[in-house]
N, CA, C and O atoms as a Tinker XYZ file with bonds, in Angstrom:
   376  protein
     1  N     67.894000   51.878000  112.299000    73     2
     2  CA    69.305000   51.905000  112.639000    64     1     3
     3  C     69.812000   53.348000  112.585000    63     2     4     5
     4  O     69.362000   54.146000  111.762000    81     3
     5  N     70.742000   53.663000  113.462000    73     3     6
     6  CA    71.295000   55.024000  113.440000    64     5     7
     7  C     72.238000   55.232000  112.244000    63     6     8     9
     8  O     72.825000   54.286000  111.718000    81     7
     9  N     72.360000   56.479000  111.843000    73     7    10
    10  CA    73.296000   56.840000  110.774000    64     9    11
    11  C     74.583000   57.351000  111.402000    63    10    12    13
    12  O     74.570000   57.925000  112.491000    81    11
    13  N     75.684000   57.140000  110.712000    73    11    14
    14  CA    76.963000   57.664000  111.181000    64    13    15
    15  C     77.704000   58.299000  110.016000    63    14    16    17
    16  O     77.459000   57.981000  108.852000    81    15
    17  N     78.618000   59.207000  110.354000    73    15    18
    18  CA    79.345000   59.955000  109.327000    64    17    19
    19  C     80.461000   59.119000  108.715000    63    18    20    21
    20  O     81.010000   58.213000  109.341000    81    19
    21  N     80.774000   59.457000  107.468000    73    19    22
    22  CA    81.863000   58.819000  106.735000    64    21    23
    23  C     82.709000   59.941000  106.139000    63    22    24    25
    24  O     82.183000   60.835000  105.476000    81    23
    25  N     84.010000   59.893000  106.375000    73    23    26
    26  CA    84.933000   60.871000  105.808000    64    25    27
    27  C     85.981000   60.120000  104.996000    63    26    28    29
    28  O     86.632000   59.199000  105.490000    81    27
    29  N     86.129000   60.536000  103.736000    73    27    30
    30  CA    87.167000   59.955000  102.873000    64    29    31
    31  C     88.379000   60.865000  102.914000    63    30    32    33
    32  O     88.259000   62.085000  102.797000    81    31
    33  N     89.541000   60.265000  103.079000    73    31    34
    34  CA    90.801000   61.001000  103.060000    64    33    35
    35  C     91.594000   60.516000  101.861000    63    34    36    37
    36  O     91.801000   59.316000  101.680000    81    35
    37  N     92.032000   61.461000  101.048000    73    35    38
    38  CA    92.781000   61.137000   99.834000    64    37    39
    39  C     94.103000   61.888000   99.859000    63    38    40    41
    40  O     94.143000   63.069000  100.202000    81    39
    41  N     95.188000   61.205000   99.495000    73    39    42
    42  CA    96.481000   61.862000   99.342000    64    41    43
    43  C     96.420000   62.583000   97.998000    63    42    44    45
    44  O     96.512000   61.959000   96.940000    81    43
    45  N     96.266000   63.897000   98.054000    73    43    46
    46  CA    96.050000   64.667000   96.837000    64    45    47
    47  C     97.349000   65.094000   96.161000    63    46    48    49
    48  O     97.371000   65.393000   94.967000    81    47
    49  N     98.438000   65.118000   96.942000    73    47    50
    50  CA    99.717000   65.570000   96.375000    64    49    51
    51  C    100.862000   65.103000   97.256000    63    50    52    53
    52  O    100.719000   65.023000   98.476000    81    51
    53  N    101.993000   64.795000   96.646000    73    51    54
    54  CA   103.234000   64.516000   97.378000    64    53    55
    55  C    104.288000   65.495000   96.905000    63    54    56    57
    56  O    104.439000   65.736000   95.707000    81    55
    57  N    105.010000   66.051000   97.851000    73    55    58
    58  CA   106.116000   66.968000   97.558000    64    57    59
    59  C    107.383000   66.328000   98.101000    63    58    60    61
    60  O    107.718000   66.508000   99.272000    81    59
    61  N    108.073000   65.602000   97.279000    73    59    62
    62  CA   109.246000   64.870000   97.737000    64    61    63
    63  C    108.868000   63.452000   98.115000    63    62    64    65
    64  O    107.757000   62.994000   97.848000    81    63
    65  N    109.819000   62.762000   98.747000    73    63    66
    66  CA   109.637000   61.351000   99.092000    64    65    67
    67  C    108.838000   61.195000  100.377000    63    66    68    69
    68  O    109.114000   61.863000  101.373000    81    67
    69  N    107.847000   60.311000  100.349000    73    67    70
    70  CA   107.106000   59.902000  101.542000    64    69    71
    71  C    107.153000   58.382000  101.584000    63    70    72    73
    72  O    106.725000   57.735000  100.629000    81    71
    73  N    107.666000   57.785000  102.677000    73    71    74
    74  CA   107.790000   56.328000  102.730000    64    73    75
    75  C    106.468000   55.600000  102.979000    63    74    76    77
    76  O    106.426000   54.371000  102.920000    81    75
    77  N    105.385000   56.339000  103.258000    73    75    78
    78  CA   104.131000   55.700000  103.631000    64    77    79
    79  C    103.040000   55.809000  102.573000    63    78    80    81
    80  O    102.293000   54.857000  102.349000    81    79
    81  N    102.946000   56.956000  101.927000    73    79    82
    82  CA   101.818000   57.219000  101.040000    64    81    83
    83  C    102.254000   57.435000   99.602000    63    82    84    85
    84  O    103.385000   57.829000   99.320000    81    83
    85  N    101.302000   57.159000   98.690000    73    83    86
    86  CA   101.453000   57.469000   97.277000    64    85    87
    87  C    100.328000   58.435000   96.904000    63    86    88    89
    88  O     99.257000   58.411000   97.511000    81    87
    89  N    100.572000   59.268000   95.921000    73    87    90
    90  CA    99.524000   60.157000   95.459000    64    89    91
    91  C     98.336000   59.321000   95.005000    63    90    92    93
    92  O     98.502000   58.339000   94.281000    81    91
    93  N     97.145000   59.708000   95.427000    73    91    94
    94  CA    95.929000   58.975000   95.085000    64    93    95
    95  C     95.482000   57.969000   96.135000    63    94    96    97
    96  O     94.360000   57.469000   96.065000    81    95
    97  N     96.346000   57.658000   97.119000    73    95    98
    98  CA    95.935000   56.756000   98.201000    64    97    99
    99  C     94.684000   57.312000   98.880000    63    98   100   101
   100  O     94.535000   58.525000   99.026000    81    99
   101  N     93.795000   56.423000   99.290000    73    99   102
   102  CA    92.588000   56.833000   99.999000    64   101   103
   103  C     92.330000   55.912000  101.182000    63   102   104   105
   104  O     92.733000   54.749000  101.188000    81   103
   105  N     91.652000   56.456000  102.175000    73   103   106
   106  CA    91.147000   55.653000  103.278000    64   105   107
   107  C     89.922000   56.325000  103.861000    63   106   108   109
   108  O     89.716000   57.527000  103.690000    81   107
   109  N     89.108000   55.538000  104.553000    73   107   110
   110  CA    87.848000   56.017000  105.107000    64   109   111
   111  C     87.877000   55.977000  106.623000    63   110   112   113
   112  O     88.502000   55.108000  107.231000    81   111
   113  N     87.188000   56.936000  107.218000    73   111   114
   114  CA    86.924000   56.900000  108.650000    64   113   115
   115  C     85.410000   56.812000  108.800000    63   114   116   117
   116  O     84.673000   57.701000  108.373000    81   115
   117  N     84.963000   55.713000  109.419000    73   115   118
   118  CA    83.547000   55.466000  109.659000    64   117   119
   119  C     83.361000   55.275000  111.154000    63   118   120   121
   120  O     84.127000   54.547000  111.785000    81   119
   121  N     82.359000   55.914000  111.725000    73   119   122
   122  CA    82.085000   55.802000  113.154000    64   121   123
   123  C     83.352000   56.078000  113.961000    63   122   124   125
   124  O     83.651000   55.350000  114.907000    81   123
   125  N     84.082000   57.097000  113.605000    73   123   126
   126  CA    85.326000   57.498000  114.266000    64   125   127
   127  C     86.394000   56.408000  114.237000    63   126   128   129
   128  O     87.275000   56.386000  115.097000    81   127
   129  N     86.329000   55.515000  113.271000    73   127   130
   130  CA    87.272000   54.409000  113.194000    64   129   131
   131  C     87.859000   54.307000  111.787000    63   130   132   133
   132  O     87.119000   54.323000  110.803000    81   131
   133  N     89.163000   54.205000  111.689000    73   131   134
   134  CA    89.826000   53.981000  110.415000    64   133   135
   135  C     89.420000   52.600000  109.902000    63   134   136   137
   136  O     89.545000   51.604000  110.614000    81   135
   137  N     88.938000   52.550000  108.675000    73   135   138
   138  CA    88.483000   51.290000  108.086000    64   137   139
   139  C     89.582000   50.726000  107.192000    63   138   140   141
   140  O     89.653000   51.092000  106.019000    81   139
   141  N     90.453000   49.836000  107.713000    73   139   142
   142  CA    91.574000   49.333000  106.919000    64   141   143
   143  C     91.153000   48.471000  105.736000    63   142   144   145
   144  O     91.931000   48.296000  104.798000    81   143
   145  N     89.945000   47.931000  105.760000    73   143   146
   146  CA    89.501000   47.081000  104.657000    64   145   147
   147  C     89.256000   47.886000  103.379000    63   146   148   149
   148  O     89.198000   47.315000  102.290000    81   147
   149  N     89.112000   49.199000  103.506000    73   147   150
   150  CA    88.862000   50.045000  102.344000    64   149   151
   151  C     89.972000   51.079000  102.165000    63   150   152   153
   152  O     89.727000   52.165000  101.639000    81   151
   153  N     91.176000   50.753000  102.595000    73   151   154
   154  CA    92.307000   51.673000  102.516000    64   153   155
   155  C     93.333000   51.166000  101.509000    63   154   156   157
   156  O     93.576000   49.963000  101.414000    81   155
   157  N     93.931000   52.086000  100.759000    73   155   158
   158  CA    94.968000   51.658000   99.819000    64   157   159
   159  C     96.370000   51.657000  100.419000    63   158   160   161
   160  O     97.192000   50.860000   99.967000    81   159
   161  N     96.707000   52.501000  101.414000    73   159   162
   162  CA    98.062000   52.390000  101.983000    64   161   163
   163  C     98.237000   51.086000  102.757000    63   162   164   165
   164  O     97.297000   50.589000  103.379000    81   163
   165  N     99.458000   50.536000  102.711000    73   163   166
   166  CA    99.785000   49.357000  103.503000    64   165   167
   167  C    100.175000   49.740000  104.927000    63   166   168   169
   168  O    100.016000   48.951000  105.859000    81   167
   169  N    100.689000   50.964000  105.083000    73   167   170
   170  CA   101.110000   51.467000  106.382000    64   169   171
   171  C    100.586000   52.887000  106.536000    63   170   172   173
   172  O    100.364000   53.589000  105.549000    81   171
   173  N    100.391000   53.303000  107.779000    73   171   174
   174  CA    99.929000   54.653000  108.062000    64   173   175
   175  C    100.948000   55.359000  108.928000    63   174   176   177
   176  O    101.411000   54.815000  109.931000    81   175
   177  N    101.292000   56.557000  108.543000    73   175   178
   178  CA   102.214000   57.376000  109.323000    64   177   179
   179  C    101.461000   57.914000  110.534000    63   178   180   181
   180  O    100.455000   58.609000  110.391000    81   179
   181  N    101.949000   57.592000  111.713000    73   179   182
   182  CA   101.285000   58.022000  112.940000    64   181   183
   183  C    101.221000   59.540000  113.040000    63   182   184   185
   184  O    100.226000   60.092000  113.510000    81   183
   185  N    102.276000   60.215000  112.600000    73   183   186
   186  CA   102.267000   61.683000  112.622000    64   185   187
   187  C    101.147000   62.233000  111.755000    63   186   188   189
   188  O    100.490000   63.202000  112.137000    81   187
   189  N    100.918000   61.633000  110.599000    73   187   190
   190  CA    99.868000   62.149000  109.713000    64   189   191
   191  C     98.497000   61.961000  110.341000    63   190   192   193
   192  O     97.615000   62.798000  110.148000    81   191
   193  N     98.297000   60.885000  111.085000    73   191   194
   194  CA    97.008000   60.685000  111.729000    64   193   195
   195  C     96.740000   61.789000  112.748000    63   194   196   197
   196  O     95.604000   62.240000  112.894000    81   195
   197  N     97.774000   62.218000  113.445000    73   195   198
   198  CA    97.625000   63.344000  114.368000    64   197   199
   199  C     97.303000   64.617000  113.594000    63   198   200   201
   200  O     96.441000   65.395000  114.005000    81   199
   201  N     97.986000   64.830000  112.488000    73   199   202
   202  CA    97.745000   66.019000  111.667000    64   201   203
   203  C     96.311000   66.057000  111.152000    63   202   204   205
   204  O     95.715000   67.130000  111.048000    81   203
   205  N     95.765000   64.909000  110.833000    73   203   206
   206  CA    94.438000   64.827000  110.228000    64   205   207
   207  C     93.299000   64.977000  111.227000    63   206   208   209
   208  O     92.177000   65.291000  110.831000    81   207
   209  N     93.557000   64.762000  112.501000    73   207   210
   210  CA    92.475000   64.671000  113.480000    64   209   211
   211  C     91.590000   65.917000  113.521000    63   210   212   213
   212  O     90.373000   65.799000  113.382000    81   211
   213  N     92.158000   67.089000  113.705000    73   211   214
   214  CA    91.346000   68.307000  113.822000    64   213   215
   215  C     90.560000   68.583000  112.542000    63   214   216   217
   216  O     89.394000   68.974000  112.597000    81   215
   217  N     91.198000   68.380000  111.394000    73   215   218
   218  CA    90.501000   68.581000  110.120000    64   217   219
   219  C     89.371000   67.568000  109.972000    63   218   220   221
   220  O     88.286000   67.906000  109.499000    81   219
   221  N     89.627000   66.332000  110.376000    73   219   222
   222  CA    88.593000   65.294000  110.324000    64   221   223
   223  C     87.380000   65.700000  111.161000    63   222   224   225
   224  O     86.245000   65.589000  110.697000    81   223
   225  N     87.609000   66.166000  112.385000    73   223   226
   226  CA    86.511000   66.556000  113.260000    64   225   227
   227  C     85.693000   67.686000  112.630000    63   226   228   229
   228  O     84.466000   67.693000  112.723000    81   227
   229  N     86.362000   68.622000  112.003000    73   227   230
   230  CA    85.674000   69.734000  111.352000    64   229   231
   231  C     84.834000   69.239000  110.169000    63   230   232   233
   232  O     83.667000   69.607000  110.036000    81   231
   233  N     85.428000   68.412000  109.320000    73   231   234
   234  CA    84.737000   67.937000  108.122000    64   233   235
   235  C     83.562000   67.027000  108.487000    63   234   236   237
   236  O     82.496000   67.135000  107.881000    81   235
   237  N     83.733000   66.149000  109.450000    73   235   238
   238  CA    82.649000   65.209000  109.779000    64   237   239
   239  C     81.441000   65.903000  110.366000    63   238   240   241
   240  O     80.333000   65.368000  110.307000    81   239
   241  N     81.632000   67.093000  110.937000    73   239   242
   242  CA    80.508000   67.857000  111.496000    64   241   243
   243  C     79.891000   68.806000  110.474000    63   242   244   245
   244  O     78.871000   69.440000  110.742000    81   243
   245  N     80.514000   68.899000  109.305000    73   243   246
   246  CA    80.026000   69.800000  108.267000    64   245   247
   247  C     79.044000   69.118000  107.336000    63   246   248   249
   248  O     78.631000   67.984000  107.576000    81   247
   249  N     78.674000   69.813000  106.275000    73   247   250
   250  CA    77.706000   69.264000  105.329000    64   249   251
   251  C     78.314000   68.164000  104.465000    63   250   252   253
   252  O     79.525000   68.120000  104.247000    81   251
   253  N     77.451000   67.280000  103.980000    73   251   254
   254  CA    77.893000   66.251000  103.040000    64   253   255
   255  C     78.463000   66.952000  101.812000    63   254   256   257
   256  O     77.856000   67.882000  101.281000    81   255
   257  N     79.631000   66.502000  101.367000    73   255   258
   258  CA    80.334000   67.144000  100.252000    64   257   259
   259  C     81.329000   68.194000  100.700000    63   258   260   261
   260  O     82.127000   68.672000   99.895000    81   259
   261  N     81.296000   68.562000  101.982000    73   259   262
   262  CA    82.255000   69.529000  102.514000    64   261   263
   263  C     83.661000   68.971000  102.456000    63   262   264   265
   264  O     83.876000   67.775000  102.656000    81   263
   265  N     84.623000   69.848000  102.178000    73   263   266
   266  CA    86.004000   69.390000  101.997000    64   265   267
   267  C     86.986000   70.318000  102.715000    63   266   268   269
   268  O     86.686000   71.472000  103.021000    81   267
   269  N     88.155000   69.769000  102.965000    73   267   270
   270  CA    89.280000   70.544000  103.500000    64   269   271
   271  C     90.565000   69.861000  103.061000    63   270   272   273
   272  O     90.620000   68.634000  102.980000    81   271
   273  N     91.599000   70.646000  102.779000    73   271   274
   274  CA    92.906000   70.118000  102.405000    64   273   275
   275  C     93.933000   70.597000  103.419000    63   274   276   277
   276  O     93.956000   71.774000  103.781000    81   275
   277  N     94.787000   69.680000  103.878000    73   275   278
   278  CA    95.845000   70.021000  104.825000    64   277   279
   279  C     97.134000   69.326000  104.410000    63   278   280   281
   280  O     97.111000   68.368000  103.636000    81   279
   281  N     98.253000   69.811000  104.926000    73   279   282
   282  CA    99.550000   69.183000  104.714000    64   281   283
   283  C    100.017000   68.512000  105.992000    63   282   284   285
   284  O     99.603000   68.901000  107.084000    81   283
   285  N    100.873000   67.512000  105.869000    73   283   286
   286  CA   101.403000   66.824000  107.044000    64   285   287
   287  C    102.478000   67.681000  107.721000    63   286   288   289
   288  O    102.976000   68.649000  107.147000    81   287
   289  N    102.815000   67.304000  108.934000    73   287   290
   290  CA   103.770000   68.085000  109.721000    64   289   291
   291  C    105.198000   67.998000  109.189000    63   290   292   293
   292  O    106.048000   68.800000  109.577000    81   291
   293  N    105.470000   67.049000  108.317000    73   291   294
   294  CA   106.813000   66.885000  107.759000    64   293   295
   295  C    106.963000   67.796000  106.531000    63   294   296   297
   296  O    107.108000   67.328000  105.402000    81   295
   297  N    106.926000   69.078000  106.784000    73   295   298
   298  CA   107.072000   70.089000  105.727000    64   297   299
   299  C    106.028000   69.925000  104.631000    63   298   300   301
   300  O    106.278000   70.249000  103.471000    81   299
   301  N    104.855000   69.420000  105.008000    73   299   302
   302  CA   103.721000   69.237000  104.088000    64   301   303
   303  C    104.087000   68.383000  102.878000    63   302   304   305
   304  O    103.604000   68.619000  101.770000    81   303
   305  N    104.955000   67.378000  103.104000    73   303   306
   306  CA   105.315000   66.482000  101.988000    64   305   307
   307  C    104.073000   65.803000  101.420000    63   306   308   309
   308  O    103.931000   65.675000  100.204000    81   307
   309  N    103.190000   65.378000  102.286000    73   307   310
   310  CA   101.926000   64.784000  101.847000    64   309   311
   311  C    100.818000   65.792000  102.092000    63   310   312   313
   312  O    100.730000   66.390000  103.164000    81   311
   313  N     99.979000   65.973000  101.091000    73   311   314
   314  CA    98.797000   66.835000  101.210000    64   313   315
   315  C     97.584000   65.928000  101.171000    63   314   316   317
   316  O     97.486000   65.045000  100.320000    81   315
   317  N     96.663000   66.149000  102.094000    73   315   318
   318  CA    95.487000   65.316000  102.238000    64   317   319
   319  C     94.228000   66.122000  101.959000    63   318   320   321
   320  O     94.088000   67.256000  102.415000    81   319
   321  N     93.323000   65.526000  101.211000    73   319   322
   322  CA    92.017000   66.128000  100.967000    64   321   323
   323  C     90.987000   65.290000  101.725000    63   322   324   325
   324  O     90.861000   64.087000  101.495000    81   323
   325  N     90.266000   65.927000  102.614000    73   323   326
   326  CA    89.238000   65.260000  103.403000    64   325   327
   327  C     87.881000   65.661000  102.848000    63   326   328   329
   328  O     87.640000   66.837000  102.575000    81   327
   329  N     86.998000   64.690000  102.680000    73   327   330
   330  CA    85.666000   64.974000  102.149000    64   329   331
   331  C     84.618000   64.208000  102.941000    63   330   332   333
   332  O     84.751000   63.009000  103.182000    81   331
   333  N     83.581000   64.921000  103.338000    73   331   334
   334  CA    82.450000   64.284000  104.031000    64   333   335
   335  C     81.592000   63.587000  102.989000    63   334   336   337
   336  O     81.074000   64.213000  102.064000    81   335
   337  N     81.454000   62.293000  103.156000    73   335   338
   338  CA    80.650000   61.482000  102.256000    64   337   339
   339  C     79.244000   61.347000  102.839000    63   338   340   341
   340  O     78.982000   61.829000  103.941000    81   339
   341  N     78.354000   60.705000  102.119000    73   339   342
   342  CA    77.009000   60.457000  102.616000    64   341   343
   343  C     77.076000   59.584000  103.870000    63   342   344   345
   344  O     77.915000   58.689000  103.975000    81   343
   345  N     76.187000   59.858000  104.808000    73   343   346
   346  CA    76.113000   59.039000  106.015000    64   345   347
   347  C     75.743000   57.608000  105.649000    63   346   348   349
   348  O     75.108000   57.360000  104.625000    81   347
   349  N     76.148000   56.679000  106.496000    73   347   350
   350  CA    75.767000   55.279000  106.334000    64   349   351
   351  C     74.986000   54.844000  107.565000    63   350   352   353
   352  O     75.175000   55.375000  108.659000    81   351
   353  N     74.125000   53.892000  107.373000    73   351   354
   354  CA    73.380000   53.336000  108.488000    64   353   355
   355  C     74.042000   52.047000  108.943000    63   354   356   357
   356  O     74.565000   51.274000  108.140000    81   355
   357  N     74.005000   51.837000  110.234000    73   355   358
   358  CA    74.577000   50.617000  110.776000    64   357   359
   359  C     74.207000   50.460000  112.220000    63   358   360   361
   360  O     73.578000   51.344000  112.802000    81   359
   361  N     74.590000   49.333000  112.818000    73   359   362
   362  CA    74.210000   49.057000  114.196000    64   361   363
   363  C     74.922000   49.935000  115.220000    63   362   364   365
   364  O     74.504000   49.992000  116.377000    81   363
   365  N     75.984000   50.615000  114.818000    73   363   366
   366  CA    76.737000   51.408000  115.789000    64   365   367
   367  C     77.580000   50.525000  116.690000    63   366   368   369
   368  O     77.676000   49.314000  116.486000    81   367
   369  N     78.179000   51.137000  117.675000    73   367   370
   370  CA    79.100000   50.414000  118.555000    64   369   371
   371  C     78.393000   49.722000  119.704000    63   370   372   373
   372  O     78.966000   48.829000  120.327000    81   371
   373  N     77.159000   50.114000  119.998000    73   371   374
   374  CA    76.464000   49.536000  121.159000    64   373   375
   375  C     75.555000   48.401000  120.765000    63   374   376
   376  O     74.900000   47.809000  121.622000    81   375
C-alpha cells in the first residue's frame, strides 16, 4: 500500500476572542483531506483554512517532525502550529 503524509495542526495560542477555536484544539490533514473524526473543533473558520494552506504544503513536503507556526489573517488572533507526523499507509484515493 502507498504511504501518505499526515500533518497535525494545533491551536498553540489565542490572542483575544476567537469564536471557532480554543487553545489546544487539534486537527489532522491526511491525504490532503481534513479528517473531522480526529478534530477537536466543532466548527472551522474558512479564513483560517486559507491561511493554513501554504504552510501546510510546505510542512507536508518537509521532513517528519518538521514544524511551522503561523497566525490567522484576523490580526493573528489564533496561532497555529503545524507538524509533519509519520506517514501512514492506506489504499489512497484510487
